[in-house]
C-alpha positions, -999 to +999 in steps of 0.1 A: -232-503+803-198-508+823-177-539+816-169-561+842-137-576+830-115-571+800-119-600+776-092-611+750-092-634+719-064-658+726-068-682+695-088-680+663-093-703+636-112-713+605-113-744+581-115-735+545-151-732+533-160-755+507-180-790+498-160-812+522-173-846+508-148-866+526-152-853+559-178-859+586-189-835+611-166-850+638-139-845+615-142-813+608-147-805+644-114-822+652-098-798+622-114-767+637-104-776+674-069-786+668-065-753+646-075-732+673-056-748+700-025-743+678-033-706+671-036-701+707-005-718+717-019-747+735-006-784+732-039-793+746-071-776+759-068-785+797-072-749+806-105-747+788-134-743+813-167-741+790-175-747+755-200-734+732-208-755+702-229-738+672-243-763+645-275-762+625-275-790+600-268-823+619-305-828+628-323-820+596-295-833+572-276-860+591-299-875+615-282-865+648-302-838+669-302-828+706-268-834+717-248-826+687-218-807+702-214-836+727-214-860+700-186-841+679-166-833+710-165-865+724-138-878+703-115-851+713-119-861+750-108-895+746-078-881+726-068-862+757-073-829+736-105-815+752-107-818+791-130-842+809-162-831+825-161-796+809-196-785+801-206-780+765-236-763+757-252-768+722-264-735+703-285-729+674-299-695+660-296-699+621-269-678+604-263-660+636-254-694+655-215-691+658-220-655+670-242-667+698-217-692+708-192-662+709-215-639+728-220-667+756-184-675+759-175-640+759-198-636+791-182-664+805-150-643+807-167-609+813-188-623+845-155-642+860-170-674+859-140-686+837-106-677+828-107-695+794-138-703+775-142-719+738-167-710+711-170-733+680-194-734+651-190-765+627-217-773+600-218-795+568-245-782+545-237-797+514-260-828+509-267-846+476-305-842+485-313-806+475-347-811+488-336-816+522-312-789+523-340-763+511-359-776+539-332-770+560-327-733+553-366-731+557-362-739+594-350-701+599-384-690+594-418-693+616-431-721+600-463-721+617-471-686+603-455-689+571-485-672+554-480-639+574-446-639+560-457-641+525-483-619+529-460-591+542-437-596+511-466-595+490-474-559+503-440-550+498-440-563+462-472-544+457-457-509+471-427-512+446-444-525+417-429-561+418-441-596+422-429-617+452-420-652+439-419-681+462-427-716+459-413-754+456-374-756+445-369-721+457-352-708+487-371-683+505-341-666+521-330-655+484-368-644+476-370-623+509-335-607+502-344-601+468-375-584+473-359-561+499-334-552+472-363-544+449-377-521+476-345-505+482-341-500+445-376-484+442-373-462+473-337-451+468-328-455+434-302-484+440-292-502+409-285-538+402-251-528+389-241-513+426-252-547+440-230-565+413-203-540+424-205-552+459-203-587+447-174-584+424-155-567+452-159-596+474-152-622+449-118-602+445-113-603+481-120-638+479-094-646+454-069-635+480-081-657+504-067-692+507-097-702+530-125-689+508-148-712+490-146-692+459-110-683+451-118-664+417-125-627+406-158-624+391-162-588+368-192-567+373-203-576+338-202-615+345-220-610+379-248-593+359-248-618+330-249-648+357-279-671+362-307-652+377-316-667+411-342-641+423-344-608+404-322-586+410-301-614+426-278-633+403-259-666+414-226-646+419-245-623+443-255-652+466-237-671+491-230-707+480-237-740+501-207-753+519-191-769+548-167-760+573-159-747+610-145-718+628-137-712+665-120-691+690-106-692+725-114-663+749-096-655+781-094-630+809-064-606+811-052-623+844-049-655+822-034-638+791-005-624+813+005-658+820+012-667+786+044-665+765+051-629+752+047-642+715+011-652+724+002-621+745+013-600+713-013-618+689-041-612+715-070-589+705-093-572+729-131-576+728-147-541+730-180-550+727-205-578+720-242-569+715-273-590+700-309-580+691-341-598+680-360-591+650-397-583+650-427-578+625-416-542+609-427-518+583-396-521+556-389-485+559-381-490+595-345-493+605-337-529+613-322-547+643-285-544+631-290-504+635-301-510+671-274-535+680-247-516+664-255-484+682-254-503+714-220-518+707-205-485+698-219-470+732-203-501+749-171-501+730-170-461+736-162-454+700-178-438+668-185-454+636-157-435+618-134-453+643-140-486+626-111-498+602-122-529+589-156-549+590-170-581+580-208-579+574-236-607+566-238-606+529-261-637+525-266-616+491-246-588+479-274-567+485-273-572+522-238-553+522-254-522+505-281-524+533-259-531+563-235-500+555-266-480+563-276-497+593-242-495+606-240-459+602-210-460+576-232-437+551-267-425+552-297-443+549-307-447+512-272-443+501-255-477+505-253-484+468-235-452+461-213-458+490-204-493+474-200-478+440-176-450+452-152-478+462-151-468+498-153-504+512-125-517+487-095-530+504-079-496+499-110-476+507-116-457+540-137-488+553-126-518+539-157-546+542-157-583+536-120-585+534-126-624+535-145-624+505-176-621+523-203-649+524-208-648+486-172-658+481-157-673+514-188-692+519-217-699+542-216-730+563-245-717+585-236-725+619-199-717+615-203-684+598-203-659+625-169-670+641-154-671+606-162-635+603-147-628+639-116-651+626-111-627+596-111-595+618-087-611+640-066-619+614-065-583+601-058-568+635-030-591+642-017-578+605-014-614+591-040-613+562-012-613+536-022-600+502-058-587+517-043-570+545-059-537+554-032-510+563-031-499+602-062-518+611-068-511+650-104-517+655-128-541+637-165-549+634-186-579+627-223-581+620-241-613+617-279-620+610-300-651+613-334-664+603-359-642+588-390-624+603-411-600+583-385-578+566-355-583+588-336-612+608-347-631+639-314-623+655-284-599+650-248-603+666-226-571+665-189-573+678-162-549+680-124-558+685-092-538+692-058-546+684-034-548+716 
């Protein structure tokens, strides 16, 4: 695929992810937007021509659906921070929501329709009523055909000699990920300790990230001894509920050249942005992330070995083991050994989830994808401080959302290059 125009990240920002009890969705939107403007060197957003707003929680948890982005952005228009009459498109795709917003804004610039476009994701999933929260998460599956999903996982469970657990008071996402992990352990000899090593590594990275929800280390033994959520996944291996926002401002090369030298110097080029959709599949079949990553490598004209740093969607720490296989960092079935070897540590050949990953950085669903992009931009700019990867030139993000059968409903792969 031939690129139509070069696209650059002008500004990138993320709030800290945590339980923001004292902040509304509008307040989090304001903080996120002002942060990305400041990072892009903009006093206001008068040059922004389009905005894509990602969110998943406002309807189910907070009673505002249909026009979420418009509601959250309207105070910014009144303050003179966001330009009047600029279109805002609401985006929703479960955990891949923010990456979808990014992909759309990228296409704005790529096609020549815009010189400057905004992608933002803001979510607030911490709620005092956990039943509502669990119901909100369950919107990420096909509720009209839930029995089929359960039956598919019961088949997987029978194959690997386990029982698929599900039911009231549980999250079906953790249960499905757990069963995928059990099958991987049965098929390839992956161990619970290897999953714990991935979790511990990411908690260490989170301890170095001032914007992470969890900023403490968790040794492998404590990961294993933690509360069991759904075997083999303990609490320390699972992403927490939280709130926060992230955003990027994308621009054309012509617009970038009009900016001051200090802004141009920090710009990061988008080499590729691809998406794929899930399907009902046999668990032994490669997933949608492999399909999307192969397309992205081709678009970027790079090989897997050219990637210097990556953020992958570790809603559970097993996911990191699986995704290093799907992204081609190691052969199929060797993800556990690859993680155990230290290959994905900060000083390893391919550092992964330097932000702390979802298990430590946090996972406010509608903002997660853009927070992953923010981390990669920070790394490529050389601004990651204690968690900085040496000589990082090319970075990748993998972000999935929803569940259909034994994979996600949606997947996004983005590749970036230091300018």
